[in-house]
C-alpha positions in Angstrom: 0.3 -0.3 0.2 0.9 3.3 -0.9 0.7 6.3 1.7 -0.3 9.3 -0.2 -0.6 11.4 3.1 1.6 14.4 3.2 3.4 15.0 6.7 3.6 18.4 8.3 6.9 19.7 9.0 7.8 20.9 12.2 8.4 24.5 10.6 4.9 24.6 9.1 3.1 23.2 12.5 5.6 26.0 14.5 4.3 28.6 11.5 0.3 28.0 11.4 0.3 27.2 15.2 1.7 30.9 16.2 -0.5 32.2 13.0 -3.4 30.8 14.7 -2.2 32.0 18.3 -1.2 35.5 16.9 -5.2 35.7 15.0 -6.8 35.2 17.9 -4.6 37.8 19.9 -5.8 40.3 17.5 -9.1 39.8 17.5 -9.3 39.7 21.0 -7.5 42.9 21.3 -9.7 44.2 17.8 -13.2 43.2 19.5 -13.6 45.8 21.6 -12.6 48.8 19.8 -14.3 48.1 17.0 -17.5 47.8 19.1 -16.6 50.7 21.1 -16.4 52.4 17.6 -19.4 51.0 15.9 -22.3 50.6 18.9 -23.3 54.4 19.1 -24.0 54.1 15.4 -26.4 50.9 15.5 -28.8 52.5 18.5 -31.6 53.5 17.2 -32.1 57.3 16.4 -34.2 59.0 19.3 -36.3 61.8 17.9 -35.7 65.1 19.6 -38.5 66.8 21.4 -40.5 69.8 20.9 -39.2 72.3 23.2 -41.3 75.3 24.5 -39.9 78.9 22.8 -42.2 81.5 23.2 -45.4 83.0 23.8 -47.1 82.8 20.4 -48.3 86.7 21.5 -45.0 87.3 21.1 -44.4 86.7 17.7 -44.8 89.6 15.0 -44.5 89.6 11.1 -40.8 91.1 11.8 -38.3 88.0 12.3 -37.2 87.8 16.0 -34.5 85.5 17.0 -35.2 83.4 20.2 -32.5 81.4 22.1 -33.9 78.3 23.4 -32.1 74.8 25.1 -32.4 71.2 23.6 -31.4 68.5 25.2 -28.8 66.1 23.0 -27.9 62.8 23.3 -24.4 61.9 21.7 -23.2 58.5 21.7 -23.1 58.2 25.4 -22.8 62.0 26.6 -25.7 64.0 27.1 -26.1 67.4 27.5 -28.2 70.7 27.2 -27.5 72.7 24.0 -28.2 76.3 23.3 -29.4 77.4 20.4 -31.6 79.9 18.4 -34.2 80.5 15.7 -35.4 83.5 13.8 -39.2 83.1 14.2 -42.1 85.4 12.5 -45.5 84.9 11.5 -46.2 85.0 7.5 -48.8 87.0 5.4 -51.2 84.2 6.5 -50.6 84.0 10.0 -48.5 80.9 10.3 -45.8 80.4 12.1 -42.3 80.3 10.5 -39.2 79.4 12.3 -36.0 79.6 10.4 -32.4 78.5 11.3 -30.0 80.9 11.9 -27.3 79.0 10.2 -25.9 79.9 7.0 -25.5 76.9 4.5 -22.7 78.5 2.8 -20.3 77.4 5.6 -22.4 77.5 8.5 -22.0 81.5 9.8 -24.7 83.0 12.0 -26.6 84.7 9.7 -29.1 87.9 10.7 -32.4 89.8 10.1 -31.9 93.7 8.4 -28.3 94.1 9.8 -27.2 95.0 6.5 -27.8 99.0 5.2 -27.1 97.9 1.7 -30.0 95.0 1.6 -33.0 95.8 4.2 -35.6 93.0 5.2 -33.3 90.0 4.2 -31.1 87.8 6.1 -27.6 88.6 6.1 -24.5 86.5 6.5 -21.2 88.4 7.2 -18.7 85.9 6.4 -19.2 85.9 2.8 -22.1 88.4 2.2 -24.3 85.7 1.8 -28.2 86.8 1.4 -31.5 85.4 2.4 -35.3 86.1 1.6 -37.6 86.9 4.8 -38.9 83.2 3.9 -35.4 82.1 4.3 -34.4 81.3 0.5 -31.4 82.0 -0.6 -30.4 85.0 -3.2 -29.3 83.9 -6.7 -26.1 85.2 -7.1 -25.2 85.2 -3.3 -22.8 82.6 -1.9 -25.7 80.9 -0.1 -26.6 77.3 -2.4 -29.5 76.5 -0.4 -32.0 77.7 1.5 -32.1 78.0 5.3 -33.1 75.1 7.0 -37.0 75.3 9.0 -37.7 74.0 12.0 -40.6 71.7 13.2 -42.9 73.7 14.6 -46.1 73.5 17.0 -48.6 75.8 18.5 -49.9 74.3 21.4 -51.7 76.1 24.4 -50.5 79.5 23.7 -47.0 78.7 23.3 -44.8 77.5 19.9 -42.8 74.4 20.4 -40.0 73.8 18.0 -38.4 70.5 17.1 -35.6 69.7 14.8 -34.3 71.9 11.8 -34.8 70.3 8.5 -33.4 71.2 5.2 -35.9 72.0 2.4 -35.4 71.6 -1.5 -35.2 74.2 -3.5 -32.6 76.9 -4.6 
């Protein structure tokens, strides 16, 4: 009878053994690091609660800046973050709440701040302009309109949620 078994040399055995042990050790060290990095991404997103901002009777047809705090959970870190919104009533009497963050580079916009452009939102960083309803003025740096906060009027108070982008340019 002929034997067709291939024998493993001592060198191959040690090579296989050390590679396997090294692989298990590397996996044991990398697994917690990978889980630490990926686990927050796998957590379900919590919807931001609506936050009471201002009494509706204080809102006028002229945009006003109102500051408020939201409770934010960022992975394992919880904090109260201060933010603001430009709030006004439109011609139909509906409340509009716009984000003060310019869509060009994230600077803060201000209402009626530039004498050369009255009744517009103005971004001083690169001279960006927005109309009263938040749409960007063509020919200026912003390429998108200001974000709009989810809003709800309840018991005479304005509640704001998350700012969401809107379509158009």
